[in-house]
C-alpha positions in Angstrom: 35.5 33.7 60.7 38.9 34.1 62.3 40.1 33.9 66.0 41.3 37.3 67.4 45.0 36.9 68.4 44.4 39.3 71.2 41.3 38.0 73.0 40.5 34.8 71.1 37.0 35.9 70.1 35.5 34.9 66.7 35.6 37.9 64.4 34.6 38.2 60.7 37.5 37.7 58.4 36.4 40.8 56.6 37.0 43.0 59.7 40.4 44.8 60.0 40.4 44.8 63.9 38.7 43.0 66.7 35.7 45.1 67.8 36.3 44.0 71.5 40.1 44.4 72.1 41.1 46.3 68.9 43.7 43.8 67.9 44.7 43.4 64.2 42.9 40.2 63.0 44.8 39.9 59.7 47.0 37.1 61.1 44.2 35.4 63.1 43.4 31.8 62.8 40.7 31.0 60.2 37.7 29.3 61.9 35.2 29.2 58.9 35.9 30.2 55.3 33.1 32.6 54.3 33.1 31.8 50.6 29.8 33.5 49.3 30.4 32.4 45.7 29.9 28.7 46.6 26.4 27.5 47.3 25.7 25.0 50.1 26.7 21.5 49.2 24.2 18.6 49.1 25.0 15.0 49.3 24.6 13.1 46.0 21.2 11.6 45.4 20.9 7.9 45.0 17.7 5.9 44.1 16.2 3.8 46.8 15.1 0.3 46.1 11.4 1.3 46.1 12.1 4.1 43.7 13.9 1.8 41.3 11.1 -0.8 41.5 8.4 1.9 40.8 10.4 3.1 37.8 10.7 -0.4 36.4 6.9 -0.9 36.8 6.2 2.4 35.0 8.5 1.4 32.1 6.8 -2.0 31.8 3.4 -0.5 32.0 4.3 2.0 29.3 5.6 -0.8 27.1 2.4 -2.8 27.5 0.4 0.3 26.6 2.4 0.7 23.4 1.8 -3.0 22.4 -1.9 -2.7 23.0 -2.0 0.5 20.9 -0.2 -1.3 18.0 -2.5 -4.3 18.1 -5.5 -2.0 18.0 -4.2 -0.2 14.9 -3.5 -3.6 13.2 -7.0 -4.8 14.0 -8.5 -1.6 12.6 -6.5 -2.0 9.4 -7.7 -5.6 9.2 -11.3 -4.5 9.5 -10.9 -1.8 6.9 -9.3 -4.3 4.5 -12.2 -6.7 4.9 -14.7 -4.0 4.3 -12.8 -2.9 1.2 -12.8 -6.4 -0.2 -16.6 -6.2 -0.8 -17.0 -5.7 -4.6 -19.1 -3.0 -6.2 -21.4 -5.7 -7.5 -22.2 -6.9 -4.0 -23.0 -3.3 -3.1 -25.4 -3.1 -6.0 -27.1 -6.3 -4.7 -28.2 -4.3 -1.7 -30.0 -1.6 -3.8 -31.0 -3.1 -7.2 -32.9 -1.2 -9.9 -35.3 -4.1 -10.1 -35.8 -7.4 -8.4 -37.1 -10.7 -9.7 -38.5 -13.3 -7.2 -40.8 -16.3 -7.9 -43.8 -14.0 -7.2 -42.8 -11.5 -9.9 -44.9 -11.7 -13.1 -42.9 -13.7 -15.7 -44.9 -13.6 -19.0 -43.9 -11.0 -21.6 -46.0 -7.8 -21.3 -47.1 -8.5 -17.7 -47.7 -5.4 -15.6 -45.1 -5.2 -12.9 -42.4 -7.2 -14.8 -38.9 -6.5 -13.6 -37.4 -3.7 -15.7 -34.0 -2.1 -16.3 -33.6 0.6 -18.8 -35.7 -0.2 -22.0 -35.9 -3.9 -21.1 -38.0 -6.2 -19.0 -36.8 -9.7 -17.9 -38.9 -12.8 -18.2 -37.5 -16.1 -16.8 -39.3 -19.0 -18.7 -38.6 -21.9 -16.3 -36.4 -23.1 -13.5 -35.1 -26.6 -13.2 -32.8 -28.2 -10.6 -30.0 -26.1 -9.2 -27.4 -25.4 -12.0 -29.9 -25.9 -14.8 -29.7 -23.2 -17.5 -32.5 -20.8 -17.1 -34.1 -19.4 -20.2 -34.6 -15.6 -19.7 -36.4 -13.5 -22.4 -35.2 -9.9 -22.6 -38.1 -7.9 -23.9 -37.6 -4.3 -25.3 -40.5 -2.3 -24.0 -39.3 0.7 -26.1 -36.7 1.0 -28.8 -33.2 0.8 -27.3 -31.0 3.7 -28.4 -27.5 2.1 -27.9 -26.0 -1.3 -27.5 -25.7 -2.4 -23.9 -23.4 -4.8 -22.2 -24.8 -7.4 -19.8 -22.8 -9.0 -17.0 -23.7 -11.2 -14.0 -22.3 -11.6 -10.5 -22.9 -13.6 -7.3 -24.1 -11.4 -4.5 -22.5 -13.8 -2.0 -19.0 -14.1 -3.4 -18.8 -11.3 -6.0 -17.7 -13.8 -8.6 -19.1 -13.7 -12.2 -21.4 -16.2 -13.8 -22.0 -16.9 -17.5 -24.6 -16.4 -20.2 -25.7 -18.3 -23.3 -27.0 -15.7 -25.8 -26.4 -15.0 -29.5 -24.1 -15.5 -31.2 -23.6 -18.5 -28.9 -26.1 -21.1 -29.9 -26.7 -19.7 -33.3 -27.1 -23.2 -34.7 -29.6 -24.4 -32.2 -27.1 -25.7 -29.6 -28.4 -25.7 -26.0 -26.3 -25.1 -22.9 -25.4 -28.0 -20.6 -25.9 -27.9 -16.8 -23.4 -25.6 -15.2 -21.9 -28.3 -13.1 -21.2 -30.4 -16.2 -19.8 -27.5 -18.3 -18.8 -24.6 -16.0 -16.9 -22.7 -18.6 -19.5 -22.7 -21.4 -21.1 -19.6 -22.6 -19.7 -16.1 -22.1 -19.0 -13.8 -19.1 -20.7 -10.8 -20.9 -23.3 -10.3 -23.6 -23.7 -7.4 -25.9 -27.4 -6.5 -26.4 -27.7 -4.9 -29.8 -29.9 -2.0 -30.6 -33.4 -3.5 -30.6 -36.9 -2.2 -31.6 -39.8 -2.5 -29.2 -41.1 -6.0 -29.0 -38.0 -7.5 -30.7 -37.3 -10.0 -28.0 -33.8 -11.3 -27.3 -33.7 -15.0 -26.3 -31.1 -16.9 -24.4 -30.0 -18.5 -21.1 -28.6 -17.2 -17.9 -26.3 -19.9 -16.4 -27.0 -19.4 -12.7 -24.8 -21.9 -10.8 -27.5 -22.5 -8.2 -30.0 -20.9 -5.8 -29.3 -17.6 -4.1 -29.0 -14.0 -5.1 -27.6 -13.1 -8.5 -26.9 -9.6 -9.8 -27.3 -8.8 -13.6 -26.0 -5.4 -14.7 -26.6 -3.4 -17.9 -24.0 -0.8 -18.9 -23.5 1.4 -21.9 -20.1 2.6 -23.0 -20.0 5.3 -20.3 -21.8 4.1 -17.2 -24.1 1.6 -15.5 -27.7 1.8 -16.7 -29.1 -0.3 -13.9 -29.2 -3.8 -12.4 -31.7 -6.6 -11.7 -31.5 -8.9 -8.7 -32.6 -12.5 -9.3 -33.5 -14.2 -6.1 -33.6 -17.9 -6.9 -35.2 -20.3 -4.4 -33.9 -23.8 -3.5 -35.9 -26.4 -5.5 
């Protein structure tokens, strides 16, 4: 807007003459610069103390949430690790092919004797904990291939030992497990046997509890028997 030099009225700077008095307004005094290319100005924004405080609280809350999430992931990984530490032998303890308990028939040929593959198992006696246990392995039918026998603790997953031929070929007897913990062998090869050709020896159970005995051929597990030994 400009001031008309003739009558002093405010006239648009885009007008050539004053619409009231007809004076030329080209040399009029500029009152307001009508710059349409420039938007209205706004004062710069500045954060108030409350806004800053709320922002700090949000940042702290977000950081706390991240920490909680990381801890949850770590705990989950820890749980998975513990579950994965359970051995395959301990898994077999929960679903054995056969189970022997003190109420299971023990004499050779008894109906209901614990059986895995072609063999039934017949503990002869139990002494104090750690006493070698004589277990007769009886072929009910001819065995077609040699089998490997191993033993494991259902509680810890650790192996225990055996005393079968060729160990004791000269009549030697095993000592109590606590006195000779490394005697015997961790595995036994059961040769091909004909029906009724019993295989004699000892299972060196370290004490009472649940003990897993597994039979395997060269390719896979044949089955397992769970011995549940009471405290005496």
